[in-house]
N, C-alpha and C positions, 0 to 999 in steps of 0.2 A: 632221277634214278631212285632216290630214297622213297618217293611216293609209290612208284610202280613196283619196286622189288621188295622193300621191307614192309611198308605199311599196307600196300595192296588195295587202296581205296581211290576213288576218283578225286580229282583236284577240288571239285565243289564241296565234297564232304570234308576233306582235309582243311580247307580254308574257312569253311563255315564253323568249324570247331575252334578256330583261333580268334583272338580278339574278344572284346567285351560286348560287342553288339549282338543283336538278334540274328542268328544264322539263317532264319527263314525270310528275312527281308528281301533278299534277292529273288527268292521264289515268289513272294507276294507281288513284287514289282513286275516280274515277268507275267504273272497271272493277270495283273491289272492291265498291262499293255495288251495282252491277248484279248481281254474283254473289250477294251477300247477299240481295237482294230475291228473286232466283230461288229460292234455297234456302228462304227463308221461305214463298214461295208454294207450293213443293212440300210443305212440312210442313203448310200449311193445307189442301192437297188430300189429306191423309192418305197421302202417299207415304212409306212407312216401310221399304221393302225396301232392303237394303244396296246392291244393284246399281243402284237408282235414286238413292240419296242419295250414294254414294261419289264419283261423278264431279262432282257439284255441289259437294261439300265440298272435293274436290281443286282445282277451279277457284278456289274462294274462298281456299284456303290459298296457292296460287301467287300470286294477285293481291295478297293482303295482304302477302306477302313482298316484293313489288316496291316498296312504298311506303317510300322511304328515310327518311322522317321519323319512323317508328315504331321505338322501341327493341325489342330482341329479347325483353325481359320484359314487353312490352305485354300487358295482360290479354286483349284480343281475340285476339291471335296465339296466346297460350298456350291459350286455350279451344278455338279452332278446331283447333289441333294435337292437343289431347287427344281431341276428337271424331273427328278423322281417324284417330288411332291406335286408338281403340276400335272404329271401323267396320272398320279393316283386319284386326282380329283376328276 
């Protein structure tokens, strides 16, 4: 009731402003998941050309890098970077 009547903002805005963490992390996680699903769908459609996969992998790498809660040695980050480097060659 308070959020809807008095504050008048969505719950995502209200909860993002509370706490000490980065309020954008949930957005970056959702963006990363979206890019991962797009990449997986492309692979299921047998898209294997470098010029098709490289932009998708680049988007995934950028978005996973924005998630502040993941350490640099996180296995997912390392694997995506390895795949990106392999395709860049």
